[in-house]
C-alpha positions as CSV (number, residue, x, y, z in Angstrom):
1,M,93.9,112.5,158.8
2,R,93.3,116.2,159.1
3,G,89.8,115.6,160.0
4,L,90.7,113.4,162.9
5,L,92.9,116.0,164.2
6,M,89.8,118.4,164.5
7,L,88.0,116.0,166.6
8,S,87.0,116.9,170.1
9,G,88.6,116.0,173.3
10,L,87.2,112.5,173.1
11,Y,89.9,112.0,170.4
12,W,92.8,113.0,172.6
13,R,91.6,110.9,175.6
14,G,91.7,107.9,173.3
15,L,95.2,108.7,172.0
16,S,97.8,105.9,172.5
17,N,101.1,106.7,173.7
18,S,103.5,106.5,170.6
19,A,106.3,105.4,172.8
20,K,104.6,102.2,173.8
21,V,106.3,100.0,171.3
22,E,105.1,96.5,171.3
23,L,107.1,93.3,170.4
24,R,104.9,91.2,168.1
25,H,105.4,87.5,167.4
26,N,104.6,86.2,163.9
27,R,104.9,82.6,162.8
28,I,105.5,81.8,159.1
29,A,105.2,78.2,158.2
30,S,106.1,77.0,154.7
31,P,106.8,73.6,153.0
32,D,109.4,75.2,150.9
33,L,111.7,76.1,153.9
34,S,114.6,73.8,154.2
35,T,114.9,71.9,157.5
36,P,118.0,73.5,158.7
37,F,116.0,76.9,158.8
38,D,113.2,75.4,160.8
39,G,113.2,77.9,163.7
40,F,115.1,80.5,162.1
41,T,114.0,84.0,163.6
42,I,114.0,87.5,161.8
43,L,113.7,90.6,163.7
44,Q,111.9,93.2,161.8
45,I,112.2,96.9,162.6
46,S,110.4,99.4,160.4
47,D,109.6,103.2,160.1
48,L,111.7,104.4,163.0
49,D,111.2,108.1,162.0
50,V,113.7,108.7,164.6
51,E,113.7,112.5,165.0
52,M,110.0,112.4,165.7
53,S,110.0,109.4,167.9
54,E,112.6,109.9,170.5
55,A,110.7,108.0,173.3
56,A,109.8,105.2,171.0
57,M,113.4,104.9,170.1
58,G,114.3,104.4,173.8
59,R,111.7,101.6,174.0
60,V,112.9,99.9,170.7
61,A,116.5,99.8,172.2
62,E,115.2,98.3,175.3
63,L,113.2,95.7,173.5
64,V,116.0,94.8,171.2
65,G,118.4,94.3,174.1
66,G,116.2,91.4,175.4
67,I,115.5,89.5,172.3
68,S,117.2,86.5,170.8
69,Y,117.1,86.3,167.0
70,D,119.3,85.2,163.9
71,I,119.2,88.3,162.0
72,C,117.6,91.7,162.0
73,V,116.1,93.6,159.1
74,L,115.3,97.2,158.9
75,T,112.5,98.0,156.2
76,G,112.9,101.8,155.8
77,D,112.1,105.2,156.8
78,Y,114.7,105.9,159.4
79,R,114.0,109.7,159.3
80,A,110.7,111.6,159.1
81,Q,112.3,114.7,157.3
82,T,114.6,114.9,154.3
83,R,116.6,117.9,155.1
84,L,120.3,117.1,156.0
85,P,120.2,118.1,159.7
86,A,117.3,115.6,160.3
87,W,119.7,112.9,158.4
88,R,122.3,113.5,161.0
89,A,120.0,113.2,163.9
90,S,118.5,110.1,162.5
91,I,121.9,108.5,162.1
92,S,122.9,109.3,165.7
93,A,119.7,107.8,167.0
94,L,120.1,104.8,165.0
95,K,123.4,103.8,166.6
96,D,121.9,102.2,169.8
97,P,119.1,100.0,168.3
98,S,121.0,99.0,165.2
99,S,124.2,98.2,167.0
100,A,122.4,95.1,168.3
101,C,121.5,94.0,164.8
102,S,123.4,92.3,162.3
103,A,121.1,93.9,159.7
104,I,120.3,93.4,156.2
105,T,118.5,96.5,155.1
106,I,117.1,98.7,152.5
107,T,117.0,102.5,152.1
108,I,117.3,105.2,149.6
109,C,119.1,107.8,151.9
110,M,122.2,107.9,154.1
111,V,123.6,104.7,152.5
112,P,127.4,105.5,153.2
113,L,126.7,106.6,156.9
114,L,124.7,103.4,157.5
115,E,127.4,101.1,156.0
116,Q,130.0,102.7,158.1
117,M,128.0,101.4,161.0
118,G,128.1,97.8,159.8
119,I,124.8,97.6,158.2
120,S,124.5,95.8,154.9
121,M,122.6,97.9,152.4
122,L,120.6,96.0,149.8
123,L,119.6,98.4,146.9
124,N,118.0,96.1,144.4
125,E,120.4,93.4,145.6
126,S,120.4,90.0,147.5
127,E,122.4,88.3,150.1
128,T,122.6,84.6,150.8
129,I,122.4,82.9,154.4
130,E,123.6,79.4,154.6
131,R,122.8,76.9,157.4
132,G,123.5,73.3,157.4
133,G,124.1,73.0,153.8
134,A,120.8,74.9,153.0
135,R,120.3,78.5,151.9
136,I,117.7,81.2,152.1
137,H,118.0,84.5,150.1
138,L,117.2,88.0,151.2
139,A,116.5,90.7,148.6
140,G,116.3,94.3,149.4
141,I,114.0,96.4,146.9
142,D,114.8,100.0,146.7
143,D,112.0,102.5,147.3
144,A,108.9,101.6,145.2
145,H,106.5,104.3,146.6
146,F,108.1,107.8,146.4
147,Y,111.3,107.6,144.5
148,R,110.2,104.6,142.3
149,M,113.8,103.2,142.1
150,D,112.8,99.6,142.6
151,N,114.0,96.8,140.3
152,I,112.8,93.6,141.6
153,E,114.1,91.6,138.6
154,K,117.6,93.0,139.4
155,A,117.0,92.0,143.1
156,A,116.1,88.5,142.3
157,K,118.8,87.9,139.7
158,G,120.8,85.0,140.6
159,I,118.5,83.4,143.3
160,P,117.5,79.9,142.2
161,H,113.7,79.4,141.9
162,H,113.6,76.4,144.0
163,E,115.4,78.1,147.1
164,F,113.5,80.0,149.8
165,S,113.6,83.7,149.2
166,I,112.4,86.8,151.2
167,P,112.2,90.3,149.7
168,L,112.5,93.3,151.8
169,S,110.6,96.2,150.8
170,H,109.8,99.5,152.3
171,T,106.4,99.4,150.9
172,P,103.9,96.2,150.2
173,E,102.9,97.9,147.1
174,I,105.2,95.5,145.1
175,F,103.2,92.5,146.3
176,R,102.2,91.4,142.9
177,L,105.5,91.6,141.4
178,A,107.0,89.7,144.3
179,A,104.6,87.0,144.1
180,H,105.0,86.6,140.4
181,T,108.8,86.6,140.9
182,D,108.3,83.4,143.0
183,F,109.4,85.1,146.4
184,N,108.2,83.1,149.2
185,V,107.8,85.7,152.0
186,L,107.4,89.6,151.5
187,L,108.4,91.8,154.6
188,S,107.6,95.5,154.4
189,G,106.4,98.4,156.4
190,H,105.5,102.1,155.3
191,T,101.8,102.0,156.1
192,H,102.2,102.7,159.8
193,G,99.3,100.4,160.1
194,G,97.3,103.6,159.5
195,Q,98.6,105.2,162.4
196,L,95.5,107.2,163.3
197,C,92.7,104.6,163.2
198,L,89.1,104.4,164.1
199,P,88.0,102.3,167.2
200,G,88.8,98.7,166.6
201,G,92.0,99.6,164.8
202,V,90.3,100.4,161.4
203,P,92.5,102.4,159.4
204,V,91.4,105.6,157.7
205,T,94.3,105.6,155.2
206,F,97.4,103.7,154.3
207,N,99.1,106.4,152.3
208,C,99.7,103.7,149.5
209,V,97.7,101.8,147.0
210,L,96.9,98.2,147.8
211,P,94.1,96.1,149.2
212,R,93.3,97.1,152.8
213,F,93.8,93.6,154.2
214,M,97.6,94.0,153.2
215,G,98.0,97.2,155.2
216,R,98.8,95.7,158.5
217,G,100.0,92.4,159.8
218,R,99.8,89.1,158.1
219,F,98.4,88.5,154.6
220,K,98.6,86.0,151.8
221,Y,98.7,86.6,148.0
222,H,98.6,83.5,145.7
223,D,101.5,81.2,147.2
224,M,103.4,84.3,149.0
225,I,103.1,84.9,152.6
226,G,103.3,88.8,153.5
227,Y,103.7,90.7,156.6
228,T,103.4,94.6,156.9
229,S,104.8,96.2,160.1
230,A,102.7,98.9,161.7
231,G,106.3,100.4,162.3
232,A,107.9,101.6,165.5
233,G,107.9,105.5,165.0
234,A,105.3,108.0,164.0
235,C,105.0,110.2,160.7
236,I,103.7,113.7,160.2
237,V,102.4,114.0,163.7
238,P,104.2,112.3,166.7
239,V,100.9,110.4,167.9
240,R,99.1,107.1,167.3
241,F,95.5,106.4,167.8
242,N,94.2,102.8,168.0
243,C,97.2,101.6,166.5
244,P,100.1,100.8,168.6
245,P,103.8,100.7,167.2
246,E,105.7,97.6,166.9
247,I,108.8,95.7,166.2
248,T,108.2,92.0,165.0
249,L,109.8,88.8,165.5
250,H,109.2,86.3,162.8
251,T,109.7,82.7,163.4
252,F,110.1,80.4,160.3
253,R,108.7,76.8,160.6
254,R,108.9,74.0,158.0
255,L,105.5,72.5,157.4
């Protein structure tokens, strides 16, 4: 990343506007999905880093206001800095986009304040959604990258193996455990899609340990479908290069 910042003006002319958040559509088809959930939609918002991404947050709020969805999930990194004033700024900025979301979300910080906003926090826990006599389960995995507070077995406790389940993890690094715990779909973020990428969107680094094909967008591991969001904000430096920010609308279909 440091080497990229030292490039000539050619780099800066190729710099994408980090406020140009895109709405991406992702179709997830599975024979394990119950018929009543055919067409179910999940809006995923990840990696807001709000105090570094003010313009992007305005765009996120604008996009969310025009989207129809069944539930919204937030997959971590609401702030870029860890000091208390940054937390306060992040909470203030989160009020607009999150107020439009009946969110099941995971985080390691700011839990009481987020819960006061009506956001359900899943810290190695699960929540069940019922529709037409069928059920799906959302499991929130605590941070598995930095604090290492994840406990996927605890999150999966009580979820019947034959029922459709989705772990929400800030990082996709838990993909092996998620697949071996019989989860159907893994939704995650953290990587920013590389944020500063080579031409063609080729990432230099993902800041995590996992196969590169899992670092952005759709992937599959054994029978589990995964999606890694490129995130809506920016980290370290408030810029993106060959890697536009996103929020993602997942549409579930029964095969």
